[in-house]
N, C-alpha and C positions, 0 to 999 in steps of 0.2 A: 528394474520396478518399469520399465519399458519395453514387453514384449514385442513387439509391432509398432510402426513405424509412428509418433503421434498419438501411440494409446499408452493409456498407464489404467491398464484394467479392462474395465470397458468404456473409459470414460478419456474422454481427445476429440486425435480426429482433424479433419478439415472441410467442412462443410461450404465450402465457397461456390461463389459464381464463376460459369466457365472462365469470363472474360478475367478472372481474377487467379486461375490457374497459372499460366505464366509465369507474374509478378510472384507467385508463391513460392514456383521452381526457383524462383530467381535468387529466392530469398533464401530458401531452406539451402541451395548450395554453397549460398558466401558464406550462410554461417556458418557449416557444416566445415568447408575453409577455415576458417579463422581459428575453429575448435584447437587444429595441431600448427598457428604458425603462431611458433616462437614469436618471433618479430612482433606480433600483435598484442600478445599478452602482456610484452617488456612496455609497450607504447601504452598499454591500457593502464599495467597498473603505476606506472609513471606520474600518469596522466591522475589517475586515484591518489598519490602522494605529494603529487605538487600542489594538486590543483582543487583538491575535493575532502584533503584533510585528513585521509589515512593511516593509519591504522585506527577507528573509532575507539575511546578508553570503554576502560569499563569501572564503573561507581560502583563500590557498597554504599547501599543502606544500613548505617552504622543504625541510626537514633529509629529509627521506622523497625529497621528486625529485633531490635531491643523493646521498641511500644508494646509489639503481635506476640512479643513473648514466644515465638515459634519459631521456622525457618528463618536463616540467613540470606537477607537477600540482595543481588547483585542487579544492576542495570548495563544493556548494555548500549551506549550513548551513538546510534545514528542522526540524533538530533542534531550534535556536534557536528555532523557535516557541511561540504558549504551545500545552501539552499532549506539549511535545516531541518533534514530528510533523509532515510535511506533512498530515495527515487533516484538522485546524482550517481549510484550504482550502478542502477540498469540503463540510462540516459546517454550515457560518455561512452558505456560498451557500445550501444546501436548507434550511437554519435560516429563511433571510430568506423562502428561497418557501411553506413553512409557512405561515407569515404573510398573506402575500399570502392566501393558498389560504383562510386561515381554521381551519387545522385547528389542534385541543390538545396532539396525544399526538402522540411519534416514538417508533419502533421502528429496532431497528438488528441487525444482525450485527457479530461483533467473532472475529476471531483470536488475533492479542498482543496486542489491547486498546485499542492505540493508536487504533482506529477508537471504539470504545464511547467508553473517558475521553473520546475530544472530539466527540462526539454529546451523553454526560454533560454535559459543561460548557457546550457553548451550548444543551440543554435548559434548566439552570441558568438561563443568562444573557436568554435568551426568554421563557420564565417556560411553558413543555411540558413537560407526564408523558413519561416515558422508560422504554422497557424495553428492555434488551440482550441479546439471545440469544448461549451462546458455548457452544460443544462442550464437554464436561466436561472432557478432555486439557487443553484451553486457560484452563479454567474453572482448574485447582488451576497447571498451572506458571506461568499470570501472575497471580497472589494477590494480587498491589501494585495492580495495574490493577484489580481486583476491586474490590479495598478502598476506593482513590480513588472507582471507581465511585458505590458506593454509598453512599458518605460526600455526594456531589452530588447526594443522592436519585432512583438510577436505582434501577431494576428489576432485577437480573443474573439470569437464569434460567439454568442447567447444562443445556448438551443430552444427555444418557446416549442418544441409537438413534442407530444406523448406528456408524460409523470414529468419533464424539465429537469430530468434527473443522470444520473452517469451513467446509467446501460442508451440513453435517447441522446448524450452525446457519444459515446460509440459509434452510434449505427451513424452519424450523421459525418465521421469520422472514415469511415468504411465507405462510405456514400462519395465522396469527398477523392482517396485514394482509388478507387474507383475509375475515377475521370480522368486520373493525372499518373498514372502506374508510370509512366518512362523517367519522369522528370522526380518522383515525388516516393519516400517512405513512411510507411507508419511507424511510427514510435509508442506502439503499445505502454501503457505504463504497470503493468500486473498480470501476473503468470493463469492466463485466460486469453480467449479467443483462439482462433484456426493455429495446428501444428505450423511454422516450431515454436510460435509465440511461446507457451508455456513452458515450455522445455527451455528456451532459452534467455525469459526474462528470469527464472529462478539459477539460471548459469551464472548469469551478473551477477545476481544477489547473495550469490553463494557464498561470496568475499564476506560476508558478517558470519555464518558459522566458522568457516574456515582460520579468521581469526580470532571468533571468541574463546575457542575451542582451547586453545591455547594458554590467551591472555587468562582463562576462568585457571587452570592449573597449575596457572604461577601465582597468581593474586590468592586463590581459596586452596590453592595444593589438592586440587582434586576434579573429576570432573561435575557438573549440577548433578540434580537429584532430578529436577525436575528444567526443561526451559518453557515460558510463554509470550506468545504473540498476536496481536490485534491479528485479527481476522475478514480485508473485504474483501480482493478480489484475491488474493495472494503473496503478494511480488513479499512482503518483507518476511512472513513467518514460514516461508520456506525456504527464503534464506536462511534465514535463524533456524531454521531446521534443519538441513538438507545433511552440511557432516555428522549430526547427529543419528540421520536415519540406523543406521545398523550398529547402533549401541544401544540393545536392549533395555541397557539399566537408563537408561535417559528420558524419561518420560515427557513425553514434547504435547502442550496444550496449545489450543488453536480456539481466542476470544475472540463468537461476533457481539452486534450489536445487537442488545435485549430489547433496547428502545423506551417504550411504555408499557410496553407488558405480551402477553400469547398472542393480541386478538389478529386477524388481516390487518393493515398495512401500518402496524404497531410498533412491528419490527423490521429485523433486515437479519434473522436466523436464517440460515439454510441448514446448517450440517446440526448444528445444538438441539434447535425445538427441532419434531419431527413434522418439518411444514414444505418442506422442498422435495421433492420427484424428478425424475431424470427426464429430462427433456434436451432437442438439439435449438437454440439461437445463437445468434450472433457469432455462426462458424465451428460451433463446437460444441461436444455435449457434454454434459455434466447436470448436478443436481439445477434446479432453479422451483423461484417462488415462483410454483403456476397454479393455474387452473385446471378443474377437470378439459376443459375442452384446450388446455397448452395454451391460453392467454397468461401473459407474468405481470402477474398481481402486483399493488403500491407493495413500498419499499415506505420503512422510518429508520433512520439515525440522528443521534444529537450531530454527530459526527457525516460529514461528508463524503470522507472518504469510505467510511463503512456500507454506507447507503446506497449497495446493489441485489442485483435480483437472483445472480449468479454468485460461483464460487467455482475454482480452480481446479481444473481437471486430475490436477495431481494430487489434491487435498479433498477432492471425495474419493480417489481411491484411497489414499492412508483413512479416511474415514471408514471406510466399509472394509477394511482389510486389520480397523484398530490402532491402527499406529499411530494414531492423532488421536488425540480424544479433545470435541469441541466442546465449549461453555459459551454462555449469552452472559455479558453483564447490563443491567438496564442502564440507564444515563441517572438515575441517583446513583448508583453506585458507582457508577465512576466519574461523579461528578465529587462524590465523598472522595476516590481515594487519589484525585487529581489535588482537592486541596492540602490531602494528610500530604502529598509530595513537596506543595509546594514551599507550605508552612514549616517543616520538618528537615524538609532535607535539602529547600532552596533551590530544588530544576522546576519547571514548568513544561508539563508533558505536552501534547499536542490531543485535542481530545479521543482520537483513532487509539493511540496508545496507551492512554488514562485507562481503558477497557480492559485492556490486558491486566495492568496494571489490579485492578478492583477484585479481579481473582485468586491473582496472586497474595494479595495483601489478603484476603477469604483464607485459602488454603495456608497461608504462612503461621498462621495461629495456631494449627490443629496440629501442625509438622512438628518432628521432634528438630533440638535447634542442629542438630549436627549435619541437618538437610541443607542445601543448597539451592535459593530457586535463581535463576539466570532471566529477567524481562528482558524484552527488546523495545527499547523506549524506538521507538518507529520515528517519532520527531518531536520538533521543539512546537508548544501554544502559541505564539506569535500570532498567528493566520485565526485560531479561536478564539478572539480576543472578545468580538461583537458578540459571537453565541456563548463564551461563557458568560461574560457580564450578564446577558441578557435572560440566562439560567441561573444567574447569580440572582436574581432584579436587584444588580447595584444602582441604589438612587445616585449615587453621583456620577455614573460614567451615563446613564441615561440623559440628567442634567449637560452632560458637555455635551453628549448629540444634539441636544436641543437647543445650546448656545448656536453650537457650531453651526446648523441650520440653517438658525435664527439669521448671521454673519456671511453663509454662501446667497441667502435671500435678500438680502439688502445689496450685495456684488451687484446679486444681475437683478 
């Protein structure tokens, strides 16, 4: 898939300032060295098993499969990992890499807070200083994750410039890194950014499909007909797809945020809708939501983790070669899928993951019963309680928040 180092077709590369050249060279050299280091991988897999809780199981959605009357639907349960998402796979790998490089401090960007939470946990476990950058909008709507990051010892900095979202947090993290290269490693949370990040994050996340490929054959006695995963930057989807890429019989479907509609600023669908164009931003070349002058446009999603202007260069290439099909789920469709999963199967999905569920449920209805659909549940919904309650206009929750606010007002 990668013929020229750092490129996937025409996408990828490392468009970085000269001041970062030596840091990226050091990182790439260290990453290439550990790829063939058996002791590193033994340490990594041991940590995944004894600390993160891997392997994550596969759950058959028997009731929903019966209700829909079509394909049989299974979930790869990344929500059951320590910290509640797939993010722990990548941060533990990069954390061990940091230790091998002899650095003492890590920084990260986060949108939904799952990556920041996982990074803070990793830093506490491995004894590293930690700083997390978060767009102010996400800092407010994901306050529960902010609370836990700070309790774990991380410094969380709300970014108040630009759109105050994920892309702005990423920009601030890069500024920090350029000023503290000698002691600091940037734990990029998704398969974007300059080389080697897209490849490296995908490699660490590929444990998802490495496991599921064996598990689904043991459980369903066949390979999946289709694999679904939500797509923000691309870390969980690429991890979910990686070990199926060479099997053309397995269809791969990435689901983006359709938001409120197809208008500018109403969604974050880069590949599912004819919205994105090729450009260079944040150190790499891919498809971005940008205007004719190359200025990045505003995006929207009910889920913080999908609210991003770009997409992994690997996914841009897989879209161009038609190996992965991309769809977009609206907020309404996402909430309906989330509600069905909760009430029928007793599983609370993250809003990001519920986008993938929405499209899988729709397509399952139209598919034969002997088809097997595998959906990666990339995270659990604990973090989204404020967003979900607000979207569902839950009056009891609103009253609870009002009462709590009055209590705090009286105390102060």
